[in-house]
N, C-alpha and C positions, 0 to 999 in steps of 0.2 A: 182586936183585928184592925180597927181604924187607926189606933195609935201605932201599931206596927207598920201599917202602910205609910203613915206620915213620917215615921222615922226612916223608912227606906227611901222615901222621896227626898228627905232632908240630907241623908247621907250622899245620895247621888248628886244633889244640887251643890252641896257645900264642900264635898271631898275633892281630892286631887283627881281631876278627870282622867289624866293619862294613867295614873296608878290604878284607878278603878277599872279602866278599860283593859289594861294588861291583865288584871286579876279576873276579868270576865264578869265583874259585877254589873257593869252598864248593860251588857248583853242579857244577863240573867234577870235584871230588875223587872221588866214587863212580865216575865214568866212567874217571878215571885209574887208580883202584884195579883196575878190571876189566881195563884194558890191561896192568897189571903182572901180574895173575894169568894172563892169556892168554900173555904173553911168557914167564913161567916154564914154563907148560905146553908151549909151543913148544920151549923149550930142552930140556926133559926128554922130549918126545915122549909125554907122558901126557895122554890125553883120557878118563880113567876117570871114573866117577861122582863120585869125591872132588873132582876138579877142578871139575866142574859144580856141586857143592854150594857150593864156594867162590865161584862166580859169583853165587850168591844173596845173599851177604853185602853187597856194595856196593849191590845192588838194594834190599834191605831197609832199609839205612841211608838211601838216598835217599828211599824211600817214606815213612819215618817222620820224616825231618828236613827235607826240602826241599819246595818247591812241586811241583805236578803236572808242570811242565816238567822239573824236575831228575830226578824219578822216571822220566819217559819217556826222558830222555837215558840214564840208567843202564841201563834195560831194552834200549834199542836198541843200546847199546855191548856189553852182555853177549851179546845174540843175534848181533850181527855177529862178535864174537870167537869165539863157539862155532862159528859157521859156518866161519870161517877155519880153526880148529883141526881140526874134524871132517873137512872136505873134504881137509885136508892129510894126515891120518893114518888115515882110514877110507874104505872104499868109498863112492861117491857116494850110493847108495840108503840105506845105513846112516847116513851123515852127515846127509842131509836128514831122515830119520825122527827122529834124535836132536835135531836143531835144532828141529823142530816141537814135540816134547814139552817140551824145556827152555824154549824161547821162550814157549810157552803157559803153562807153570807160572810162570815169572818174571812174565809180564804179569798173570796172574790175582792172584798174591800182591801185586804192586805196586798193582794197581787196588783190591783190598780194603783194603789198608793206607791208601792215599790217601783212599779213601771214608770210612773210619773216622775219620781225622784231620779231614776236612771236617765230618763230623757233630759231632765234639767241639768244633771251633771254632764251629760254628753254635750249639751248646748253650751254650758260654761267652758268645757274643755275646748270646744271648737272656737268659741269667741277668744279664748286665751291664745289659741294657736294663730288665729287670724291677726290678733294684736301683736304677736311676736314675729310674724313672718311677712315680709313685703310680697304682695301677690304678684307683682310684675317680675321681679328678679329672683324670687325665692330666697333672698338673703334675709337675715334677721333685721329687725327694726332698730331704731335709735334707742328705744327703751331697753331692749335686750343688751345692746352694746354698752349702755351706761351701767347696767347691772354687772356685766362681765368686767368692765373696767374698774368699778368700785371694788369688786371681789379681788381682782388682781392686785390692786393697790394695797389691800389689807392682808394679803396672803404672803406666804414665804417667798413666792416668786418675785415679790417686789424688791427683794434684796438684790436681785440681778438687774432690776429695772423693768419698766413697762413702757412700750413704745406705741404711739398712735400715728397711723398713716392716713392722711386725708387725700382722697383721689377725686379730681374734678375733670369732667370731659371737656376738652378744648373745643370751643366754637360749637357747642351743642345746639344752640339756637339756629345756626347755619344749617346743621344737619336736618333739623325739623323743617326749616323753611325750604330747603332744596329738595328733600326727598320725602317729606311728609312725616307726620307724627308716628305712624306705624313703624317706619324705619328707625325713628328715634327710640321707640320702645325696643326694637330689635337690637339697637346699639347698646342699650343699657343691659339687656339680657346677655348679650355677647361679652360685654365688659365684666359682668359678674362671673361668667364662666372662666374668662381668662384669669381673673384675680384668684378664683378658687383653685385653678390649676397651678398657681405659683406659690401657694402656701399649703401647709399641712393642717388638716382638720383639727388635730389634737392640740396644736399650739398657736392657733390664730382664730379670730372671730371677724368675719366680714359682714358689714352692715350697709344697707342703703340709708343714708342720712336723710334723703329727700331730694327731689328733682334729679339732677345729674351728678350729685355728690355721693361718693361711697367712702367707706372707712374700713381700715384693717387694723385690728388690735393685735399686738404682738407681746404677750406676757413673757416675762423672763428674758428680755431682749436688751442688749446694750445699745447705746446710741450709734456706735459704729456699724454694728450688724443691721440695725434698723435702717440706716442710710443706704447700706448696700442692698437691702431687700427692696427699698423704695425705688432705687435705680433699676433693679431687675423688673419691677412691675411696669415701669415706664417703657422699658425695652420690649417686654413681652406684649404689651398692648400695641405698640408700634409694629411689631413683627407679625401680628396676627390680624389682618384686616377682616372686616365683616363682608361676607359674600351676600350680595343683594339678590332678590328674586330673579332679576334678569341676568344673573351670572357675573355681573361686574363686581369689583372689590372696592369697598369703602375703607380707606385707611383712617383709623381712629387714633388720636393721641390724647394723652392725659397730662395734667399738671399735678404734681404730688408734693405735699408738705408733710414733714415728719418731725415729731417731737418726742422726747423721752423723759420719764421720771426715773431718777432725780436730776438728770443733767439740765433739763430745760424747764422743769416745773416740779412742784411738790404735791399738787392735788389735781382733782378731776377737772375743775374749771380752768385752772392755769394750763393744764395739758392741752385742752381743746383750743384755748386761745393761742398758745405757742404754735401748735400744728397749723391752725388757720392762718396765722401770720406768715408761716413758712410757705404755705400754699400760695398765698398772694405774691410772695417774693418770686416763686417759680413762674407764676403767670406774668408778672411784670418783666421777668427776665427773658421772655420769649415763648413760654409754654413748651410742651413736650419735654419736660425735664422735672427733676425733683430738687427740693431745697430743704435743708434742715433748719430747725429753729436756732435762733441766736442764743448762745450759752449765757 
């Protein structure tokens, strides 16, 4: 029995995890371990507390490593095995009392562990979401943009080209100084909404790079189309002023730089550099305009 348990553990440890999981071996392993423990106890006629403590081991393993279904299977197998053993070697009343205590303990331990893992997974998911989304604008972060850009450059869409549009708010410091930082925050949220209304969700990624700089990724986009889209963004921001709490309108303008792979760059770093250089050309040219990278 010990050799069989060791072989089962070695199989799960050394085997192809994905293949074993698809075959249901990983889920069934704790239950199979419980069966081996019960078989050993049947062979020795030992139903003491030490055997019942061993029944907790596969239950704990299942609760900490498997989904809730695998944990439930391990608990059910342990309770069923304990019932068979105790009714075989103990008086019925003592056996039933023993099974109730052992089953309740195993179920509670398993439930608590599964619940703790669920909370941990939820916390991890929330942290990942917070890391992926800018809390002020609701746009994705630079990390998500970089991942999307890398994927676009390596996908079939790269044959048509991939464009990057960098957007910078003109005189943003003046907005903060004249109207206060809350209005500056409102301006960034307003800009995010304007940009989102100008592109389609399925073919663009909008990101807040940091501060007052945003970016729009356009996969499968030629240099000519990207330049036209950049011009449309500049016009849309200019035509849609921010309405302040007192009812007045604050006209916001942006400077935009656009670069495209493969016309202006061949990789991620070069694309950022080309778009950034174009952005500063737009700023030096008087702002409220777009500029394309130099070919």
